C-alpha positions as CSV (number, residue, x, y, z in Angstrom):
1,M,-204.3,92.8,-85.3
2,G,-203.7,89.7,-87.5
3,A,-206.9,87.7,-87.3
4,R,-207.8,86.0,-90.6
5,T,-211.2,86.4,-92.2
6,D,-212.2,82.7,-91.5
7,Q,-211.2,83.1,-87.9
8,V,-213.5,86.1,-87.4
9,Y,-216.3,84.3,-89.2
10,R,-216.0,81.1,-87.1
11,S,-215.8,83.1,-83.9
12,V,-219.1,84.8,-84.6
13,V,-220.8,81.5,-85.6
14,F,-219.4,79.7,-82.5
15,E,-220.6,82.5,-80.3
16,S,-224.1,82.2,-81.7
17,L,-223.9,78.4,-81.2
18,I,-223.2,78.8,-77.5
19,L,-225.8,81.6,-77.2
20,G,-228.5,79.6,-79.0
21,A,-227.9,76.3,-77.1
22,V,-227.8,78.0,-73.6
23,S,-230.8,80.3,-74.3
24,S,-232.9,77.4,-75.8
25,A,-232.2,75.2,-72.8
26,L,-233.3,78.1,-70.5
27,G,-236.3,78.7,-72.6
28,V,-237.4,75.0,-72.4
29,G,-237.1,75.1,-68.6
30,A,-239.1,78.3,-68.4
31,G,-241.7,77.0,-70.7
32,V,-242.2,73.8,-68.8
33,G,-242.4,75.7,-65.6
34,V,-245.0,78.1,-66.9
35,M,-247.2,75.3,-68.3
36,E,-247.0,73.5,-65.0
37,L,-248.2,76.6,-63.2
38,V,-251.0,77.0,-65.7
39,A,-252.0,73.4,-65.4
40,R,-252.1,73.5,-61.6
41,S,-253.8,76.8,-61.3
42,G,-256.8,75.9,-63.5
43,A,-256.6,79.2,-65.3
44,L,-258.3,77.8,-68.4
45,G,-261.5,76.9,-66.5
46,S,-263.1,73.7,-65.4
47,M,-263.9,72.6,-68.9
48,V,-260.2,72.2,-69.8
49,H,-257.9,70.0,-67.8
50,L,-254.2,70.3,-68.6
51,R,-251.5,67.9,-67.7
52,V,-247.9,68.5,-68.6
53,V,-246.4,65.6,-70.5
54,L,-242.6,65.5,-70.8
55,T,-240.8,63.4,-73.4
56,V,-237.2,63.4,-74.8
57,W,-238.5,65.4,-77.8
58,T,-239.9,68.0,-75.5
59,F,-236.3,69.0,-74.8
60,I,-234.4,68.0,-78.0
61,V,-236.6,69.7,-80.6
62,P,-236.8,73.2,-79.2
63,I,-233.1,73.2,-78.2
64,V,-231.9,72.0,-81.6
65,F,-234.3,74.3,-83.4
66,G,-233.4,77.3,-81.3
67,T,-229.7,76.7,-81.8
68,I,-230.0,76.3,-85.5
69,A,-232.2,79.4,-85.8
70,T,-229.6,81.4,-83.8
71,I,-226.8,80.2,-86.0
72,V,-228.7,81.0,-89.2
73,A,-229.5,84.5,-87.8
74,S,-225.8,85.1,-87.1
75,L,-224.6,84.3,-90.6
76,G,-225.4,87.7,-91.9
77,A,-223.6,89.3,-89.0
78,A,-220.6,87.1,-89.5
79,R,-220.4,88.0,-93.2
80,M,-220.8,91.7,-92.3
81,A,-217.9,91.4,-89.7
82,T,-215.6,89.9,-92.4
83,R,-216.5,92.5,-95.0
84,V,-215.4,95.5,-92.8
85,T,-211.9,96.6,-93.8
86,P,-209.4,97.6,-91.1
87,L,-209.7,101.2,-92.2
88,E,-213.5,101.1,-91.8
89,A,-213.1,99.5,-88.4
90,M,-211.3,102.6,-87.2
91,R,-214.3,104.7,-88.0
92,P,-217.7,104.9,-86.2
93,M,-220.0,102.1,-87.3
94,E,-222.6,104.6,-88.5
95,A,-220.2,106.1,-91.0
96,A,-219.5,102.6,-92.5
97,D,-223.2,101.9,-92.7
98,Q,-224.1,105.1,-94.4
99,S,-221.6,104.4,-97.2
100,A,-223.3,101.1,-98.1
101,T,-226.3,100.9,-100.4
102,H,-229.2,98.6,-100.0
103,R,-230.9,99.0,-103.3
104,G,-231.2,95.2,-103.9
105,R,-232.9,94.8,-100.5
106,A,-235.4,97.6,-101.2
107,I,-236.2,96.2,-104.6
108,L,-236.7,92.7,-103.3
109,G,-238.9,93.7,-100.4
110,T,-241.0,96.0,-102.7
111,V,-241.6,93.2,-105.2
112,M,-242.6,90.8,-102.5
113,M,-245.1,93.3,-101.0
114,L,-246.6,94.0,-104.5
115,A,-246.8,90.3,-105.2
116,G,-248.5,89.7,-101.8
117,I,-251.1,92.4,-102.4
118,A,-251.8,90.9,-105.9
119,L,-252.3,87.4,-104.5
120,A,-254.6,88.7,-101.7
121,I,-256.8,90.5,-104.3
122,F,-256.9,87.4,-106.5
123,A,-257.9,85.3,-103.5
124,M,-260.7,87.6,-102.5
125,R,-262.1,87.7,-106.0
126,H,-262.0,83.9,-106.4
127,V,-262.9,82.9,-102.8
128,D,-264.9,79.9,-104.0
129,Q,-262.0,78.3,-105.8
130,S,-259.8,75.7,-104.0
131,S,-256.6,77.6,-104.8
132,A,-257.9,80.8,-103.2
133,M,-256.9,79.9,-99.7
134,L,-253.3,79.0,-100.8
135,A,-253.1,82.3,-102.7
136,A,-254.3,84.2,-99.6
137,M,-251.8,82.5,-97.4
138,A,-249.0,83.1,-99.8
139,G,-250.0,86.7,-100.3
140,C,-250.1,87.4,-96.6
141,A,-246.7,85.7,-96.1
142,L,-245.1,87.7,-99.0
143,L,-246.6,91.0,-97.8
144,F,-245.4,90.3,-94.2
145,I,-241.9,89.3,-95.3
146,G,-241.6,92.2,-97.7
147,T,-242.7,94.6,-94.9
148,A,-240.0,93.2,-92.6
149,V,-237.3,93.2,-95.3
150,T,-238.0,96.9,-96.2
151,A,-238.5,98.0,-92.5
152,R,-235.1,99.5,-92.2
153,F,-236.1,102.0,-94.9
154,W,-239.5,103.1,-93.8
155,L,-239.6,102.5,-90.1
156,P,-236.8,105.0,-89.3
157,W,-238.6,107.5,-91.6
158,L,-241.8,107.1,-89.7
159,M,-240.1,107.3,-86.3
160,K,-238.2,110.4,-87.5
161,G,-241.6,112.0,-88.6
162,L,-243.2,111.2,-85.2
163,G,-240.1,112.4,-83.5
164,A,-240.3,115.7,-85.3
165,L,-243.8,116.2,-83.9
166,A,-242.7,115.1,-80.4
167,S,-239.7,117.4,-80.5
168,H,-242.0,120.4,-79.9
169,C,-242.7,119.0,-76.4
170,G,-239.4,120.0,-74.9
171,P,-235.7,119.4,-74.9
172,S,-236.0,115.7,-73.7
173,A,-238.3,114.9,-76.7
174,K,-236.0,116.8,-79.1
175,L,-233.0,114.8,-77.8
176,A,-235.0,111.5,-78.2
177,A,-235.9,112.3,-81.8
178,A,-232.3,113.2,-82.6
179,N,-231.0,109.9,-81.0
180,I,-233.4,107.8,-83.1
181,S,-231.9,109.3,-86.3
182,K,-228.3,108.5,-85.3
183,N,-228.6,104.7,-85.8
184,P,-231.6,104.0,-88.0
185,R,-230.5,100.4,-88.7
186,R,-230.6,99.4,-85.1
187,V,-233.9,101.1,-84.3
188,A,-235.4,99.5,-87.4
189,A,-234.3,96.0,-86.3
190,T,-235.8,96.6,-82.9
191,G,-239.0,98.0,-84.3
192,T,-239.3,95.1,-86.7
193,A,-239.2,92.6,-83.9
194,L,-241.9,94.4,-82.1
195,L,-243.8,94.8,-85.4
196,I,-243.9,91.1,-85.9
197,G,-245.2,90.4,-82.4
198,V,-248.0,93.0,-82.5
199,T,-249.0,92.0,-86.0
200,L,-249.5,88.4,-84.9
201,V,-251.5,89.4,-81.9
202,A,-253.6,91.8,-83.9
203,T,-254.2,89.2,-86.6
204,M,-255.7,86.8,-84.0
205,G,-257.8,89.5,-82.3
206,T,-259.2,90.8,-85.6
207,G,-259.8,87.3,-86.9
208,A,-261.8,86.4,-83.7
209,A,-263.8,89.6,-83.8
210,C,-264.7,89.1,-87.5
211,A,-265.6,85.4,-87.0
212,K,-267.9,86.3,-84.1
213,Q,-269.6,89.1,-86.0
214,T,-270.0,87.0,-89.1
215,M,-271.6,84.1,-87.1
216,D,-273.9,86.6,-85.3
217,T,-275.1,87.9,-88.5
218,A,-275.5,84.5,-90.1
219,L,-277.4,83.1,-87.1
220,A,-279.7,86.1,-87.0
221,T,-280.8,85.4,-90.6
222,R,-281.2,81.6,-90.0
223,Y,-283.3,81.8,-86.9
224,S,-286.5,83.7,-86.3
225,T,-286.6,83.1,-82.5
226,D,-283.9,83.5,-79.9
227,V,-284.1,80.2,-78.0
228,V,-286.1,77.0,-78.7
229,I,-286.6,74.1,-76.2
230,T,-287.8,71.0,-78.0
231,D,-289.2,67.6,-76.9
232,V,-290.8,68.8,-73.7
233,P,-293.5,66.5,-72.3
234,Q,-296.9,68.1,-72.7
235,N,-297.8,67.8,-69.1
236,Q,-294.6,69.7,-68.1
237,A,-294.6,72.4,-70.7
238,D,-296.7,75.1,-68.8
239,K,-294.9,74.6,-65.6
240,L,-291.5,74.9,-67.3
241,A,-292.7,78.0,-69.3
242,T,-293.7,79.7,-66.0
243,R,-290.4,79.0,-64.4
244,I,-288.4,80.3,-67.4
245,K,-290.6,83.4,-67.7
246,G,-289.5,84.4,-64.2
247,Q,-285.8,84.3,-65.2
248,E,-283.9,87.6,-65.5
249,G,-283.3,88.5,-69.1
250,V,-286.2,86.5,-70.6
251,R,-288.8,88.6,-72.3
252,N,-291.5,86.2,-73.6
253,V,-292.1,82.5,-73.5
254,L,-294.6,80.5,-75.5
255,A,-295.4,76.9,-74.8
256,A,-296.9,75.3,-77.9
257,P,-298.2,71.7,-78.3
258,V,-296.7,69.9,-81.3
259,A,-298.4,67.4,-83.7
260,T,-296.7,65.7,-86.6
261,V,-298.9,65.6,-89.7
262,T,-298.6,64.7,-93.4
263,V,-299.7,67.0,-96.2
264,K,-302.2,65.1,-98.3
265,G,-304.0,65.5,-101.6
266,Q,-302.5,68.2,-103.8
267,V,-299.0,68.5,-102.4
268,P,-297.2,71.8,-103.0
269,A,-294.6,71.7,-105.8
270,A,-291.8,72.6,-103.4
271,M,-292.5,69.4,-101.4
272,K,-292.7,67.0,-104.3
273,E,-289.0,66.4,-104.6
274,D,-288.8,64.4,-101.4
275,N,-291.6,62.6,-99.8
276,A,-290.1,63.3,-96.4
277,N,-290.8,67.0,-97.0
278,T,-294.5,66.4,-96.8
279,T,-294.2,65.9,-93.1
280,V,-295.0,69.1,-91.2
281,R,-295.0,69.7,-87.4
282,L,-297.9,71.9,-86.4
283,L,-297.4,74.1,-83.4
284,G,-300.5,75.4,-81.5
285,V,-300.5,79.0,-80.5
286,P,-303.2,81.2,-79.0
287,D,-303.1,84.1,-81.4
288,I,-301.0,86.3,-83.5
289,K,-300.0,88.5,-80.6
290,A,-298.6,85.6,-78.7
291,L,-296.7,84.5,-81.8
292,S,-295.3,88.0,-82.4
293,G,-293.9,88.0,-78.9
294,V,-291.5,85.2,-79.5
295,L,-290.7,85.6,-83.3
296,N,-288.3,88.1,-84.6
297,V,-290.5,88.5,-87.7
298,D,-293.4,90.9,-88.2
299,C,-296.5,88.7,-88.5
300,S,-299.1,91.3,-87.5
301,H,-300.6,91.2,-91.0
302,L,-301.6,87.6,-90.6
303,K,-304.7,85.9,-89.1
304,L,-304.7,82.7,-87.2
305,D,-308.2,81.3,-87.2
306,A,-309.2,77.7,-86.5
307,D,-308.9,76.8,-90.2
308,T,-305.7,78.6,-91.1
309,V,-302.0,77.6,-90.9
310,I,-298.9,79.7,-91.2
311,L,-296.2,78.0,-93.1
312,P,-292.6,79.0,-93.9
313,E,-292.1,81.0,-97.1
314,Y,-289.0,78.9,-97.8
315,L,-288.8,75.2,-97.0
316,P,-285.9,74.5,-94.6
317,A,-285.2,71.2,-96.3
318,N,-284.4,72.5,-99.8
319,G,-284.7,76.3,-99.6
320,K,-287.4,76.3,-102.3
321,K,-290.1,78.9,-102.1
322,L,-293.4,77.4,-100.9
323,D,-296.6,78.1,-103.0
324,P,-299.2,76.0,-101.2
325,G,-302.2,77.2,-103.2
326,A,-305.7,77.9,-101.9
327,H,-305.8,75.2,-99.3
328,I,-304.0,72.1,-98.1
329,S,-305.1,68.9,-96.4
330,V,-303.2,67.5,-93.4
331,S,-303.7,64.3,-91.5
332,E,-302.2,62.4,-88.6
333,Q,-303.3,59.2,-90.4
334,D,-301.1,57.2,-92.8
335,D,-303.8,57.0,-95.4
336,T,-303.0,59.2,-98.3
337,S,-306.7,59.8,-99.1
338,P,-307.8,63.5,-98.6
339,S,-311.2,62.3,-97.3
340,A,-309.8,59.9,-94.7
341,P,-310.8,60.3,-91.1
342,G,-308.8,62.9,-89.2
343,T,-308.0,64.9,-92.3
344,V,-308.1,68.7,-91.7
345,N,-308.5,71.3,-94.5
346,L,-306.5,74.4,-93.7
347,T,-306.1,77.7,-95.5
348,P,-302.3,78.4,-95.7
349,Q,-300.5,81.6,-95.2
350,T,-296.8,82.0,-95.7
351,L,-294.3,83.9,-93.5
352,D,-290.5,84.2,-93.8
353,F,-289.6,82.5,-90.5
354,R,-286.7,80.1,-90.1
355,G,-285.0,77.9,-87.6
356,V,-288.0,77.3,-85.4
357,L,-287.4,73.5,-85.4
358,P,-283.9,71.9,-85.5
359,Y,-282.6,69.6,-88.2
360,G,-284.4,71.3,-91.1
361,A,-287.8,70.2,-90.0
362,T,-290.8,72.1,-91.5
363,A,-292.9,73.9,-88.9
364,G,-296.4,75.4,-89.2
365,F,-298.4,77.5,-86.8
366,V,-302.1,76.7,-86.2
367,N,-304.6,77.9,-83.7
368,E,-304.4,76.0,-80.4
369,T,-308.1,75.3,-80.5
370,L,-307.4,72.4,-82.9
371,F,-305.5,70.7,-80.0
372,D,-308.2,71.7,-77.4
373,N,-311.0,70.1,-79.4
374,G,-309.1,67.0,-80.1
375,T,-308.7,67.5,-83.9
376,L,-304.9,67.3,-83.4
377,Q,-303.1,65.2,-80.8
378,A,-300.0,66.6,-79.2
379,G,-297.1,64.3,-79.0
380,S,-294.9,66.8,-77.2
381,A,-294.5,70.5,-76.7
382,I,-292.0,73.1,-77.7
383,L,-291.1,76.3,-76.0
384,L,-290.3,79.4,-78.0
385,I,-288.3,82.0,-75.9
386,S,-287.5,85.6,-76.7
387,I,-284.5,87.1,-74.9
388,D,-284.3,90.7,-73.8
389,Q,-281.2,91.9,-75.6
390,H,-281.0,95.0,-73.3
391,S,-281.0,93.1,-70.1
392,A,-278.3,93.8,-67.6
393,A,-277.9,90.0,-67.0
394,P,-274.9,88.5,-69.0
395,M,-276.0,86.2,-71.8
396,S,-273.9,83.4,-70.3
397,D,-275.9,83.7,-67.0
398,I,-279.2,83.6,-68.9
399,M,-278.1,80.5,-70.9
400,D,-276.8,78.8,-67.7
401,A,-280.2,79.4,-66.0
402,L,-282.1,77.9,-69.0
403,H,-279.9,74.8,-69.0
404,S,-280.5,74.5,-65.3
405,D,-284.3,74.7,-65.9
406,I,-284.4,71.8,-68.4
407,A,-281.8,69.7,-66.6
408,S,-284.5,67.5,-65.1
409,I,-286.1,66.8,-68.5
410,A,-284.0,64.2,-70.2
411,A,-285.3,64.5,-73.7
412,A,-285.4,68.3,-73.8
413,Q,-282.9,70.1,-76.1
414,L,-282.0,73.8,-76.1
415,V,-281.2,75.2,-79.5
416,G,-281.3,78.6,-81.3
417,P,-279.0,81.3,-82.4
418,I,-278.1,82.4,-78.8
419,A,-277.2,78.9,-77.8
420,E,-275.0,78.4,-80.9
421,K,-273.5,81.9,-80.5
422,Q,-272.5,81.1,-77.0
423,Q,-270.9,77.8,-78.0
424,W,-269.1,79.5,-80.9
425,D,-267.9,82.4,-78.8
426,Q,-266.5,80.0,-76.1
427,M,-264.6,78.0,-78.7
428,V,-263.2,81.1,-80.4
429,D,-262.3,82.8,-77.0
430,M,-260.6,79.6,-75.8
431,M,-258.5,79.3,-78.9
432,L,-257.7,83.0,-78.9
433,M,-256.6,83.0,-75.3
434,L,-254.2,80.2,-75.9
435,L,-252.8,81.8,-79.0
436,V,-252.5,85.2,-77.5
437,V,-250.6,83.8,-74.5
438,L,-248.1,82.2,-76.9
439,L,-247.8,85.2,-79.1
440,A,-247.4,87.5,-76.2
441,V,-244.0,85.9,-75.7
442,A,-243.0,87.4,-79.0
443,V,-244.0,90.9,-77.8
444,I,-242.0,90.4,-74.6
445,I,-238.9,89.4,-76.5
446,A,-239.3,92.5,-78.8
447,L,-239.6,94.8,-75.8
448,I,-236.4,93.2,-74.4
449,G,-234.9,94.2,-77.7
450,V,-236.1,97.8,-77.0
451,A,-234.2,97.7,-73.7
452,N,-231.1,96.3,-75.4
453,T,-231.2,99.0,-78.0
454,L,-231.5,101.7,-75.4
455,S,-228.6,100.2,-73.4
456,L,-226.3,100.1,-76.5
457,S,-227.4,103.7,-77.2
458,V,-226.4,104.7,-73.6
459,I,-223.0,103.0,-73.9
460,E,-222.2,104.6,-77.2
461,R,-223.4,108.1,-76.0
462,T,-221.7,108.1,-72.6
463,R,-219.6,111.2,-73.4
464,E,-222.6,112.9,-75.1
465,S,-224.8,112.3,-72.1
466,A,-222.1,113.5,-69.8
467,T,-221.7,116.7,-71.8
468,L,-225.4,117.3,-71.7
469,R,-225.3,116.8,-67.9
470,A,-222.4,119.2,-67.6
471,I,-224.2,122.0,-69.4
472,G,-227.3,121.7,-67.3
473,M,-229.5,118.7,-68.3
474,T,-231.0,117.1,-65.2
475,K,-231.3,113.4,-64.5
476,E,-235.0,113.6,-64.9
477,Q,-234.6,115.1,-68.4
478,L,-232.1,112.5,-69.4
479,R,-234.4,109.8,-68.1
480,A,-237.3,111.3,-69.9
481,S,-235.4,111.4,-73.2
482,L,-234.7,107.7,-73.0
483,G,-238.4,107.0,-72.1
484,I,-239.6,109.1,-75.1
485,E,-237.1,107.3,-77.4
486,A,-238.5,103.9,-76.3
487,C,-242.1,105.2,-76.7
488,L,-241.4,106.5,-80.2
489,I,-239.9,103.2,-81.4
490,T,-242.8,101.2,-79.7
491,L,-245.6,103.5,-80.9
492,V,-244.6,103.4,-84.6
493,A,-244.0,99.6,-84.6
494,S,-247.2,98.9,-82.7
495,I,-249.5,101.1,-84.8
496,T,-248.0,99.6,-88.0
497,G,-248.4,96.1,-86.6
498,L,-252.0,96.8,-85.7
499,L,-252.8,97.9,-89.2
500,L,-251.1,94.9,-90.8
501,G,-252.7,92.5,-88.3
502,T,-256.2,94.0,-88.9
503,A,-255.7,93.5,-92.6
504,F,-254.4,89.9,-92.2
505,G,-257.1,88.9,-89.7
506,A,-259.9,90.3,-91.9
507,L,-258.6,88.6,-95.0
508,G,-258.1,85.3,-93.2
509,T,-261.6,85.3,-91.7
510,Y,-263.1,86.3,-95.1
511,M,-261.4,83.4,-96.8
512,V,-262.7,80.9,-94.2
513,M,-266.2,82.3,-93.4
514,K,-267.4,83.4,-96.8
515,P,-267.4,79.9,-98.5
516,A,-268.6,78.2,-95.3
517,V,-271.3,80.6,-94.1
518,G,-272.1,82.5,-97.3
519,S,-271.6,85.9,-95.7
520,Y,-268.9,88.0,-94.1
521,S,-269.0,90.8,-91.6
522,F,-266.0,92.9,-90.7
523,A,-265.4,93.8,-87.1
524,T,-262.6,94.9,-84.9
525,D,-262.3,95.1,-81.2
526,W,-261.0,98.6,-80.6
527,R,-260.7,97.8,-76.9
528,V,-258.1,95.1,-77.6
529,D,-256.2,97.4,-80.0
530,I,-256.1,100.2,-77.4
531,A,-255.0,97.7,-74.7
532,I,-252.2,96.5,-77.0
533,L,-250.9,100.0,-77.5
534,A,-251.2,100.8,-73.8
535,I,-249.4,97.7,-72.7
536,A,-246.7,98.2,-75.3
537,I,-246.1,101.8,-74.2
538,L,-246.0,100.9,-70.5
539,A,-243.6,98.1,-71.2
540,A,-241.4,100.4,-73.3
541,L,-241.3,102.8,-70.4
542,A,-240.4,100.0,-68.1
543,A,-237.7,98.9,-70.6
544,S,-236.1,102.3,-70.5
545,I,-235.7,102.4,-66.7
546,G,-232.5,100.2,-66.7
547,P,-230.7,102.2,-69.4
548,A,-231.7,105.5,-67.8
549,R,-230.2,104.4,-64.5
550,R,-227.0,103.4,-66.2
551,A,-226.8,106.8,-67.9
552,N,-227.4,108.7,-64.8
553,K,-224.9,106.7,-62.7
554,V,-221.9,108.1,-64.7
555,L,-220.7,111.3,-63.2
556,P,-220.2,114.1,-65.9
557,V,-216.6,114.6,-64.8
558,E,-215.7,110.9,-65.0
559,A,-217.3,110.5,-68.4
560,L,-215.6,113.6,-69.8
561,A,-212.3,112.3,-68.5
562,E,-212.5,109.0,-70.6
563,N,-210.2,108.7,-73.6
C-alpha cells in the first residue's frame, strides 16, 4: 500500500513505547496498592512490620525499565515485520514461517546449554574453590537461556507428543492436539513464558527444601541431645524440670548440677594445645539409664560409678580425639598440683556425644553423688531435654511452651538442634514466602499469555470453528477442545519448568551448603510441585473460558458467510 520499511519499523517501536509506558505505570500503581494491603493486613506475622515508602524513584525506575524492556522486546518483531515481502504478506503467516530456517538459533541455544552443563559439572567438582560459585551461576544462566532460545524447537514437539496421547480421549482432545501443531511458534512463545515462571518458583522451593534437609542432617550430627537449657539456678532446676516434663511432646528431662573444674597433672595430649581446653564442666547424673533417656547416643555399655567420668571422644574446641589415659585429676582449685585439696581422681571413659554445652565448651558426666557429698560444688544447673519426635503436638508449639517456661529465669538460655532448626526454618520460610509471592506474578503473566494465545487462535479459526459447529460439534465440545489445548501447553511447560527448577535449586543449595556446613542432603517437597501443577492447570482452564465464550458466540451461519 506504499508504506516504507522505516515507517513500518518506527510504527512497531512507537506502539511498543506507548504500550510499555502505560503498562508500566499501571503495574507500579497495582504494586503499590498490593503492598499497602499486605502491610495493613499483617499477613507476614507479628515479627515483620511493613511500611510502604514511596519515593520518586519508586515510580521512575520501574516505568523507565518497563518501557525500555518493552521496546527492546519489540525490536525483533519490528525487524520481522520489515522483512516480510508483499507477496508473503498475502499468504497465511504460518506458510511464511515454515519457509524460514532457524538453524543458527538452534546451534546457538544448543552450544549455550552444553556450556552451561559443563560449567555446572566443573562447579560441583571444585566446590571449595572461590570461582566455583561464579561458574555455577554462569552455568545455570547459560543453561536457562539456552533452554529458552531452543524452546521453539522442542516445546512444540513435546506438546505434539502429549497431544497425540490425549487425542485418544475423544474428538475435543484430537482437535486440541491438531490446533497446537498449526502454530508451533506461538505456542512455544507462550509455553516459554510459563516455563520461566515455573522454573523460578521450583528453584526457590527446591532450594528451601534442600537447605532445610541439609541443616537437619548437620544439626543431628552436631548435637547429641534435642534441647538444652543452660544457666539455670540450682534451687530452681528441679521445679523447672517437673514443669517441662508435663509439657506435651516432651519425652524425658534431666536436671544436672554443673561444676567447672580444671584437669590437673598429666593433661591429655588433645588438651595441651590450648590451656583453656583443660577446663571441663562436669554434669552430675543419677545413672546411665537417666543419661540414656536424654542423649541420642547409645551409652548402655558404660558405667557411671562415683569415681568415673564420661568425656567426649572428640574435643569440641579443636575436634581432636581424646585419649585421656588411665585416669585424670580434676580440681575446682586454681593450684596446679595434683595433690592439692579438692583434687578428685577419676577413671575416664569416652563417648561420642556432642553439643551438650554451647560455645564449644567441654562437658563431662559424673555421678551426682559427687555433688551430694560436697566433693563438687554446683555453680548452676543444666537441663537436658529429649523431644518425642512422634508427638502430635507441632514442634513450634513445643518450643513456644519451653520458651514460656524459662521466661521468668533471666540467665537461662535454650539451645540445641531443634531450637536452631526452628530458627532456620522460620528464616527460610519467610524468605521463600516473599520470593514466591514475587515470582508468582511471572506465572500469572504467563497464564495471561495462554489466554491471549487461545484468543488469537479463536480469531484465526473462526471459519473452522463455525464449520465444526455446522457439522455437529456442540458448544461443550468446542469449549472442551480449547480447555484441553490450554492444559496441554501448561502441562508441558510446567513439568519442564519443575525439572529445571529442581536441578537449579539443588545445584544452588549444594554450592552454598557444602562449603559452609560440610555436608549436603537433597530433598524436594513433592506437595509443592503437585500444588504448582494443579494451580497451573486450573489457571489454564480459567484462561480458556474467555476464548471459548468468544468462539461459541459466533453463529455458524454468520461465520460461514464471512468473506
